[in-house]
C-alpha positions in Angstrom: 62.6 123.5 75.3 66.1 122.0 75.4 67.6 125.4 74.5 66.5 126.8 77.7 68.0 124.0 79.5 71.4 124.3 78.0 71.1 128.5 78.3 70.4 127.7 82.6 73.1 125.5 82.8 75.7 127.8 80.7 73.7 130.4 83.5 74.0 128.4 86.7 78.2 127.4 85.6 78.8 131.4 85.3 76.9 132.6 88.7 78.7 129.5 90.5 82.5 130.6 88.9 81.7 134.2 90.1 80.5 133.9 93.4 83.6 131.0 94.1 86.0 131.5 91.5 85.2 135.8 92.3 86.7 135.5 96.2 89.9 133.5 95.3 91.1 136.4 92.8 89.7 138.9 95.2 92.1 137.3 97.9 95.1 137.1 95.1 94.3 140.9 94.4 94.6 141.5 98.4 97.3 139.7 99.1 99.3 142.5 96.9 98.9 144.5 99.6 99.6 142.3 102.9 103.2 141.5 103.8 104.6 137.9 103.2 103.5 136.2 106.0 100.1 137.3 104.9 100.9 137.1 100.9 101.8 133.0 101.8 99.0 132.7 104.1 96.1 133.8 101.7 97.8 131.1 98.9 97.6 128.3 101.8 93.9 129.5 101.6 93.0 129.7 98.0 95.3 126.5 97.2 92.3 125.2 99.0 89.7 125.1 96.4 90.6 127.0 93.6 91.0 124.8 91.0 87.3 123.2 91.6 86.6 126.5 91.3 87.7 127.1 88.2 86.4 124.2 87.0 83.3 126.0 87.1 83.9 128.1 84.2 85.4 125.3 81.8 81.7 123.8 82.1 80.1 127.4 80.9 82.8 127.1 78.3 81.3 123.8 77.2 77.9 124.5 77.4 78.2 127.4 75.2 79.9 126.1 72.6 77.8 122.4 72.3 74.6 123.6 73.1 74.9 127.7 71.9 77.5 127.4 69.0 75.5 130.6 67.4 76.3 132.5 70.1 79.8 131.3 70.6 80.9 132.1 67.1 79.2 135.6 67.9 81.4 136.2 71.5 84.5 134.6 71.1 85.7 136.3 67.6 84.3 139.2 69.7 86.8 139.2 72.2 89.4 136.7 71.2 92.7 139.6 72.7 90.8 139.7 76.5 90.5 136.0 76.9 93.8 135.0 75.2 95.3 137.1 77.8 92.5 136.1 80.8 93.7 131.9 80.2 97.3 133.3 79.9 96.8 135.0 84.0 95.2 132.1 84.8 97.8 129.8 83.9 100.5 131.7 85.8 98.1 132.4 88.9 98.1 128.5 88.9 102.0 128.2 88.7 102.2 131.2 91.3 100.1 129.7 93.5 101.0 126.0 93.5 105.0 126.9 92.8 104.6 129.2 96.2 103.1 126.6 98.0 105.7 123.6 97.5 108.9 126.1 97.9 107.9 125.7 101.9 108.7 129.4 103.1 107.9 132.8 101.8 108.9 133.6 97.9 108.4 137.2 96.4 108.2 136.5 93.2 106.3 133.7 92.9 103.6 135.4 95.3 103.8 138.6 93.3 103.0 136.4 90.1 99.7 135.1 91.7 98.3 138.6 93.0 99.4 140.3 89.8 97.6 137.2 87.4 94.9 137.6 89.9 94.4 141.0 88.5 95.0 140.6 85.7 92.3 137.7 85.1 89.6 139.7 86.7 90.2 143.1 84.5 90.1 140.8 81.6 86.3 138.6 82.5 85.5 142.8 83.2 86.5 143.5 79.9 84.5 140.6 78.1 81.3 141.0 80.3 81.3 144.5 79.0 81.5 143.4 75.5 79.2 141.3 75.4 76.6 143.4 77.0 77.8 145.9 74.7 76.7 143.4 71.8 79.2 142.3 69.5 78.6 144.2 65.8 77.3 140.6 64.0 75.3 139.9 60.8 73.1 136.8 60.5 75.3 136.1 63.0 78.8 135.9 61.8 81.0 138.5 64.4 81.4 141.3 61.7 83.6 143.5 64.2 86.5 144.7 64.9 90.1 143.4 66.9 89.7 145.8 69.4 85.8 146.7 69.7 85.8 145.3 72.7 87.8 147.9 74.1 85.2 150.5 75.6 84.3 153.2 78.4 81.9 151.0 79.0 84.2 147.2 79.5 86.7 149.5 81.0 83.5 150.5 83.6 82.5 146.7 83.5 86.5 145.4 84.8 86.5 148.5 87.0 83.7 146.8 88.9 84.4 143.7 88.9 87.6 143.6 90.0 86.0 145.5 92.9 83.3 142.5 93.4 85.9 140.2 93.5 87.7 142.4 96.5 84.5 142.4 98.2 84.1 139.0 98.3 87.5 137.8 99.1 87.7 140.5 102.6 84.4 138.5 103.0 86.3 135.0 103.1 89.9 136.4 104.4 87.2 137.8 107.3 85.7 134.1 107.9 89.0 131.8 106.8 92.2 134.0 109.3 92.8 135.7 112.7 95.2 137.9 110.8 92.1 140.6 110.3 91.2 142.5 113.4 87.6 143.3 114.1 87.8 147.1 113.5 90.1 146.5 109.6 87.4 144.2 108.3 84.6 146.9 109.3 86.7 149.5 107.1 87.9 147.1 104.8 84.6 145.7 104.1 82.4 148.1 104.5 84.6 150.7 102.1 84.7 147.6 99.7 80.6 147.3 99.3 79.9 151.2 98.9 82.5 151.0 96.2 80.3 147.7 94.7 77.6 150.2 95.4 78.1 153.0 93.7 79.8 150.8 90.7 77.0 148.8 90.1 74.0 152.2 89.8 76.7 153.9 87.8 77.1 150.6 85.2 73.2 149.7 85.4 72.0 154.0 84.6 74.8 153.8 81.6 73.5 150.1 80.5 71.1 151.3 78.0 72.8 153.7 75.9 75.7 150.8 75.8 73.1 148.1 75.3 71.4 148.4 72.4 68.9 146.0 73.4 65.7 146.7 75.2 64.9 146.0 78.9 61.6 145.7 78.7 61.1 146.7 82.0 56.9 147.3 80.9 56.3 143.4 81.4 54.5 142.8 84.4 56.8 139.4 85.3 59.9 140.8 83.8 59.7 143.9 86.0 58.7 142.4 89.7 61.3 139.7 88.9 63.8 142.1 88.3 62.7 144.5 91.5 62.6 141.3 93.2 66.6 140.4 92.4 67.3 143.9 93.6 65.1 144.0 96.7 67.2 140.9 97.5 70.7 142.2 96.7 70.0 145.6 98.8 68.6 143.4 101.8 72.5 141.6 101.7 74.6 144.3 101.5 73.2 145.7 104.6 73.4 142.2 106.2 77.0 142.0 104.6 77.7 146.2 105.9 76.2 144.9 109.3 78.5 141.7 109.9 81.9 142.8 108.8 83.5 143.3 111.6 81.6 141.0 114.2 80.8 137.5 114.7 80.0 135.6 113.6 82.4 135.5 110.7 81.2 133.4 108.0 78.0 136.0 107.2 79.5 138.8 105.4 80.5 136.1 103.2 77.4 134.2 102.8 75.7 138.1 102.4 77.9 139.1 99.3 77.3 135.7 97.8 73.7 136.4 97.7 74.3 139.8 96.1 76.4 138.4 93.2 74.2 135.8 92.6 70.8 138.3 92.7 72.5 140.8 90.7 73.5 137.9 88.0 69.9 136.8 88.2 68.6 140.1 87.7 71.0 141.2 84.4 69.5 137.4 83.6 66.1 138.9 83.4 66.5 141.7 81.6 68.0 139.9 78.7 66.4 136.6 78.5 65.8 135.4 75.7 68.3 137.4 74.2 71.3 135.8 74.3 73.9 137.8 72.0 72.8 141.9 72.2 70.8 143.3 70.5 68.6 139.9 69.1 70.1 136.9 69.2 67.3 134.2 71.3 67.7 131.4 71.9 66.0 129.8 69.7 68.3 131.2 67.1 71.9 130.4 68.5 70.7 126.7 69.5 72.5 123.7 68.7 70.1 120.4 66.8 67.7 118.5 69.4 69.7 115.7 69.4 72.8 117.9 70.4 70.7 119.5 73.1 69.9 116.1 74.9 73.6 114.6 74.8 74.9 118.0 76.2 72.4 118.7 79.1 72.8 114.8 80.4 76.5 114.9 80.2 76.9 118.3 81.4 73.9 118.1 84.1 74.9 114.9 85.2 78.4 116.4 85.7 77.6 119.4 87.8 76.8 117.0 91.1 79.9 115.6 91.0 81.8 119.1 90.5 79.7 120.5 93.8 80.3 117.5 95.4 83.9 118.4 95.3 83.6 122.3 96.0 81.3 120.8 99.2 83.9 118.2 100.1 86.7 120.7 99.8 84.7 123.4 101.9 83.9 120.7 104.4 87.8 119.3 105.6 89.3 123.4 105.4 86.3 124.6 107.2 87.0 126.6 110.6 90.3 129.1 111.1 93.4 128.7 108.6 96.1 127.0 110.8 99.7 127.4 109.3 99.8 123.3 109.1 103.0 121.2 110.2 104.0 119.0 107.6 105.8 115.6 108.3 106.8 113.5 105.5 105.1 110.2 105.2 107.6 106.5 104.7 108.1 105.0 101.8 105.4 102.8 100.7 106.3 98.9 101.0 105.4 96.1 99.1 104.6 93.1 100.6 105.5 89.8 99.5 102.8 88.2 97.6 102.8 83.9 98.3 102.7 83.1 95.3 106.1 82.7 93.1 105.9 86.6 91.6 105.8 86.8 87.5 108.5 88.2 85.8 108.8 91.3 85.3 108.4 91.8 81.2 105.3 89.7 81.6 104.0 92.2 84.6 104.9 94.9 82.8 103.1 93.6 79.7 99.5 93.0 81.5 99.8 97.0 82.9 99.8 98.1 79.7 97.8 95.5 78.1 95.3 96.6 80.7 95.8 100.4 80.6 95.2 100.4 76.7 91.9 98.5 76.9 90.5 101.4 79.4 91.6 103.9 77.4 90.0 102.2 73.9 87.0 101.4 76.2 87.0 104.9 77.8 87.0 106.3 74.2 84.3 103.7 73.0 81.8 105.2 75.1 82.5 108.6 74.8 82.2 108.6 71.1 79.5 106.8 70.7 77.6 108.1 72.8 76.3 111.2 70.5 75.2 108.5 67.8 73.3 106.8 70.9 71.1 110.0 71.8 71.4 111.4 68.0 69.5 108.2 67.2 72.0 107.0 64.2 73.8 104.3 66.2 72.5 101.6 63.9 74.9 98.5 66.1 74.6 99.8 70.0 72.2 101.3 71.9 72.6 103.0 75.0 72.4 99.9 77.1 75.5 98.9 74.6 77.4 102.3 76.2 76.4 101.5 79.8 78.4 97.9 79.2 81.1 99.8 78.5 81.9 102.2 80.3 80.5 99.9 83.1 83.7 97.0 82.0 85.8 100.1 82.0 84.8 101.2 85.8 85.4 97.3 86.7 88.7 96.6 85.0 89.7 99.9 86.9 88.2 99.3 90.4 90.1 95.3 89.5 93.6 97.3 89.0 93.4 99.0 92.2 92.4 96.1 94.7 94.7 93.5 92.9 97.3 96.4 93.9 95.4 96.9 97.3 96.2 93.4 97.6 100.0 93.1 97.0 100.2 95.6 99.5 101.2 98.7 96.5 99.6 100.9 99.3 100.4 99.4 102.7 102.5 102.3 104.5 101.3 101.2 108.0 103.9 98.1 107.4 106.3 100.8 106.2 105.9 102.5 109.1 106.4 99.5 111.4 109.3 97.7 109.6 111.1 101.5 110.1 110.1 102.1 114.2 
């Protein structure tokens, strides 16, 4: 049962990534067709949450590696080249975005790097998706194909489809976040991309039985009902998005597009479960041992609420239409003198180094011993010991921050008053 929980975590993480990072990849690609002012504006909009959005793909990779290692060992060598290309594109995209944001004005090179890397990342992700759906060649859970097996007409069509979907999500997000798109322009762009998405989805669906060696089993009543329900929800969401582009409220198209994408992913999962790697590697065959499953589900499952909270906090903090911020220089930090004689500099430095070393050691111990504890092979420490180690590290961290606060290391107002 735990292997299905791990599989659900993989699907959930991938779904969150496609919905969230999909829109900012789409905004990046749309920036290539925009003017200099719009390119900077689009980059600043994406900069508010792009790192939180991309954290979902990391969670998906961790769960796939630790929870479903049999699938990981087949899929990874099958898509080495496009996956490496995607990672390089993601790195360059972040570089272009941050450097452009820090430049203080429009920089054509950084803006084009952001847009071009967004396009490259989307194309590589589509090639990976097409290669997985086509079924990597394997025997006994070992990949037996070639380095370029991922390059097929179907994977190329998947790359095109994913680019169109990301562009659609980006256009919907821009209607919600910017004032730059006029109503007629937003309606034309959004509806054109929505029609293109529908065409590509139908073509990919019709070609899937020929590209995927796995049987879909739509003759099973429960599977058929769930699949057609997902299709119906996707069609309804598409209709809402069609009506919402170019009309108030501006958030409606993005909510509809997110629902459409989620329904499509759920429909695809319904067609394939319990197969993880077509044509026949199931969840049971590729799962890791029970102890690893338990550790993974608890560890990653408890991490996901924090990632969700980060996303929600970013959305709430930057809600509403984008406005160009007026940057003001902060006054320098000023430490308030202590009432007691200060310790020698060497002694303070030694204490700081010792404290940080202890924090690192406690963190490593808590992490390294957790696997043994949940695996039931630990002899001298149990769950309570791990909890004590983690609490000690957290307490030391909080105590250090409180001492710095007491010493005035965070006292900005004092510095401002002294200069006024």
